[in-house]
C-alpha positions as CSV (number, residue, x, y, z in Angstrom):
1,N,0.0,0.0,0.0
2,V,1.4,3.4,-1.1
3,N,0.0,6.6,0.4
4,G,0.7,10.3,-0.1
5,N,2.0,10.2,-3.6
6,I,0.6,12.7,-6.1
7,R,3.0,13.1,-9.1
8,V,5.0,9.9,-8.7
9,S,2.8,6.9,-9.6
10,E,2.4,4.0,-7.3
11,E,3.9,1.7,-10.0
12,T,7.0,3.8,-10.1
13,I,7.4,3.8,-6.4
14,I,7.0,0.0,-6.3
15,S,9.6,-0.4,-9.0
16,F,12.2,1.2,-6.7
17,L,11.6,-1.5,-4.0
18,P,14.1,-4.3,-3.4
19,V,11.2,-6.7,-2.5
20,K,8.2,-8.2,-4.3
21,I,4.9,-9.7,-3.4
22,N,5.3,-13.0,-1.3
23,D,8.9,-12.2,-0.4
24,P,9.9,-12.8,3.2
25,I,10.8,-9.5,4.8
26,N,12.9,-8.4,7.8
27,Q,14.2,-5.2,9.4
28,N,17.1,-5.0,7.0
29,D,14.7,-5.1,4.1
30,L,12.7,-2.2,5.6
31,N,15.9,-0.2,5.9
32,D,16.8,-0.9,2.3
33,I,13.4,0.2,1.2
34,L,13.9,3.5,3.0
35,K,17.3,4.0,1.5
36,N,16.1,3.2,-2.0
37,L,13.2,5.6,-1.9
38,Y,15.3,8.5,-0.4
39,D,18.0,7.9,-3.0
40,T,15.5,8.8,-5.7
41,N,15.4,12.4,-4.4
42,F,11.7,12.4,-5.1
43,F,10.6,12.5,-1.5
44,S,11.2,14.7,1.5
45,N,9.9,12.1,3.9
46,V,9.3,8.4,3.8
47,S,8.0,6.0,6.4
48,V,7.7,2.2,6.0
49,K,6.0,-0.4,8.2
50,F,4.9,-4.0,7.9
51,V,1.4,-4.8,9.3
52,N,-0.6,-8.0,8.9
53,Q,1.5,-9.1,5.9
54,N,1.0,-5.7,4.3
55,L,3.9,-3.4,3.4
56,I,2.7,0.1,4.0
57,I,4.6,3.0,2.5
58,D,3.8,6.7,3.3
59,V,5.6,9.4,1.3
60,I,5.7,13.1,1.1
61,E,6.9,14.3,-2.3
62,N,9.4,17.0,-2.7
63,P,7.9,20.3,-3.8
64,I,8.0,21.4,-7.4
65,I,10.4,24.2,-8.3
66,Q,8.4,26.9,-9.9
67,K,11.3,29.4,-10.5
68,I,15.0,29.7,-9.7
69,T,16.5,33.2,-9.2
70,Y,20.1,34.1,-8.8
71,K,20.9,37.4,-7.1
72,G,24.2,39.2,-6.6
73,I,25.9,38.7,-10.0
74,K,25.5,41.3,-12.7
75,S,27.5,39.6,-15.4
76,D,25.3,37.2,-17.4
77,K,28.5,35.4,-18.7
78,L,29.8,34.8,-15.1
79,L,26.4,33.6,-14.0
80,E,26.2,31.2,-16.9
81,D,29.7,29.8,-16.2
82,I,29.1,29.1,-12.5
83,T,25.7,27.6,-12.9
84,K,26.4,25.3,-15.8
85,D,26.7,22.2,-13.6
86,V,23.6,22.9,-11.5
87,N,21.2,19.9,-11.4
88,L,18.1,21.7,-10.5
89,I,16.1,23.2,-13.3
90,E,12.8,25.0,-13.4
91,R,9.7,22.8,-13.0
92,S,11.8,20.0,-11.5
93,S,11.3,18.8,-7.9
94,Y,13.3,20.1,-5.1
95,S,15.8,18.0,-3.2
96,K,17.8,19.3,-0.2
97,N,20.8,17.0,-1.1
98,L,20.9,18.1,-4.7
99,S,20.5,21.7,-3.8
100,E,23.5,21.5,-1.3
101,N,25.5,19.8,-4.0
102,D,24.6,22.6,-6.5
103,I,25.9,25.2,-4.0
104,L,29.2,23.3,-3.7
105,K,29.5,23.2,-7.5
106,M,28.8,26.9,-7.8
107,L,31.4,27.7,-5.1
108,N,34.0,25.5,-6.9
109,N,33.2,27.2,-10.2
110,L,33.7,30.6,-8.5
111,K,37.1,29.4,-7.1
112,K,38.1,28.6,-10.7
113,R,37.5,32.2,-11.4
114,S,39.6,33.4,-8.4
115,Y,36.6,34.1,-6.1
116,Y,37.8,32.2,-3.0
117,F,35.7,34.2,-0.5
118,S,32.3,33.8,-2.1
119,K,29.2,32.9,0.0
120,I,25.9,31.5,-1.3
121,N,22.7,31.6,0.8
122,L,19.6,29.7,-0.4
123,I,16.1,31.1,0.3
124,I,13.1,28.9,-0.2
125,E,9.9,30.7,-1.0
126,N,6.8,28.5,-0.4
127,L,3.9,28.8,-2.8
128,D,0.5,27.0,-3.1
129,D,0.1,23.4,-4.4
130,N,3.4,22.2,-3.0
131,K,5.4,24.6,-5.2
132,I,8.4,26.7,-4.3
133,N,10.7,29.4,-5.7
134,L,14.4,29.1,-5.0
135,I,16.4,32.2,-4.6
136,Y,20.2,31.9,-4.5
137,N,21.8,35.0,-2.9
138,I,25.4,35.1,-4.1
139,S,28.1,37.3,-2.5
140,L,31.1,37.2,-4.7
141,G,33.6,38.9,-2.3
142,E,37.0,40.0,-3.6
143,K,39.2,38.0,-5.9
144,A,42.1,36.2,-4.2
145,K,45.4,37.9,-5.0
146,I,48.8,36.3,-5.3
147,K,50.9,38.4,-3.0
148,K,54.1,36.2,-3.3
149,I,55.3,33.2,-5.2
150,T,57.8,30.9,-3.5
151,F,59.8,27.9,-4.6
152,L,60.9,25.4,-2.0
153,G,63.1,22.3,-2.0
154,D,65.9,21.2,-4.3
155,K,65.0,23.8,-7.0
156,V,68.5,24.2,-8.6
157,Y,67.6,27.4,-10.4
158,K,67.1,30.9,-9.1
159,E,63.6,31.9,-8.1
160,S,63.6,34.7,-10.7
161,E,64.2,32.2,-13.5
162,L,61.5,29.9,-12.3
163,K,59.0,32.8,-12.0
164,S,59.7,33.6,-15.6
165,L,58.6,30.1,-16.6
166,I,55.1,30.1,-15.1
167,L,52.0,32.1,-16.0
168,S,50.9,33.0,-12.5
169,E,52.4,36.3,-11.3
170,E,52.6,38.3,-8.2
171,Y,50.0,41.0,-7.6
172,R,51.1,44.6,-8.3
173,F,48.7,47.5,-8.3
174,W,49.9,48.7,-11.7
175,K,48.9,45.4,-13.4
176,L,45.4,46.6,-14.1
177,I,44.4,44.2,-17.0
178,S,46.2,41.0,-16.1
179,Q,44.1,38.2,-14.6
180,K,47.2,36.1,-13.8
181,K,47.8,38.0,-10.6
182,Y,44.7,36.3,-9.1
183,L,44.7,32.8,-7.6
184,N,43.4,30.2,-10.1
185,E,43.6,26.5,-9.5
186,E,43.7,25.5,-13.2
187,L,46.5,28.0,-13.9
188,I,48.4,26.7,-10.9
189,S,48.2,23.1,-12.3
190,F,49.3,24.3,-15.7
191,D,52.3,26.1,-14.0
192,A,53.3,22.9,-12.3
193,R,53.4,21.2,-15.7
194,L,55.5,24.0,-17.2
195,L,58.0,23.7,-14.3
196,K,58.2,19.9,-14.7
197,N,58.8,20.1,-18.5
198,F,61.5,22.7,-17.9
199,F,63.4,20.5,-15.5
200,I,63.0,17.4,-17.8
201,N,64.4,19.4,-20.7
202,K,67.4,20.4,-18.6
203,G,68.2,16.7,-17.9
204,F,66.4,16.4,-14.5
205,Y,64.3,13.5,-15.8
206,N,63.1,12.4,-12.3
207,V,62.0,15.8,-11.1
208,E,59.0,15.9,-8.8
209,I,56.8,18.9,-8.3
210,S,55.4,17.3,-5.2
211,S,52.8,19.9,-4.4
212,S,51.6,23.4,-5.2
213,N,49.5,25.1,-2.6
214,A,48.4,28.5,-1.5
215,K,48.7,29.9,2.0
216,L,46.5,32.8,3.1
217,I,48.8,35.6,4.4
218,N,46.5,38.6,4.5
219,E,42.8,39.3,4.3
220,N,42.5,38.3,0.6
221,E,46.1,37.7,-0.4
222,F,47.9,34.4,-0.8
223,E,51.4,33.0,-1.0
224,L,51.7,30.6,-3.9
225,I,54.2,27.8,-3.0
226,F,55.7,25.2,-5.4
227,N,57.7,22.4,-3.8
228,I,60.4,21.1,-6.1
229,N,62.7,18.1,-5.9
230,A,64.9,18.2,-9.0
231,G,66.8,15.0,-8.2
232,E,70.0,14.2,-10.0
233,K,70.7,15.3,-13.5
234,I,70.7,12.4,-16.0
235,Y,73.6,12.1,-18.5
236,F,74.2,9.7,-21.4
237,G,76.9,7.1,-20.9
238,D,79.0,5.7,-23.7
239,L,77.4,5.9,-27.1
240,S,78.0,3.6,-30.1
241,L,76.5,3.6,-33.5
242,N,75.9,0.3,-35.4
243,L,75.3,0.6,-39.1
244,P,74.5,-2.2,-41.5
245,I,77.3,-3.1,-44.0
């Protein structure tokens, strides 16, 4: 017996169950039923009980999303970029888990664009007929600046030479146009590859760029740190050339 469903049909709910008619059932089965139904993200509440050989399932469906609004970002391009991975779309049902995941995705997308101090607050506006509006209030904050770039470990070469190899650069007030002065995870990963290729081309075939991390040193300024272990330089030994007669 299925009770409380409106949009999701009884047949659909039954198809999610790990049991069938005439199956023996125990407490573990009841727990599995709960898990399966919650995993669908269709329901905000589910209760299951077994009475007189009848499996009784009571559900409360998640509300329908009537409208999604994003506030705090004026740039349409930036808004499109940070919401491209969002699962929830208009007219779909609301799930708390999916919404929390969407916020994490948006925050990660903002970090890729150097907004490390962003905050997102979700407001749920209840309407009639189990419908809601979602309002995401986004506070961008300031972009994270690279105050200093440091190279640690067995780096062999001078810091000035290593800095000239990478794309990330230290923040200076006169660098008005450059976006490379801001912390960017993808750019940092690319810098690590540039450094590794440089050392390999110089004969340090076993070089390790063990880590690249950023340390907060001021309110919105970071120190970008590359740990380098160049290892020994690799040389050719004796060479011989064998030619056919």
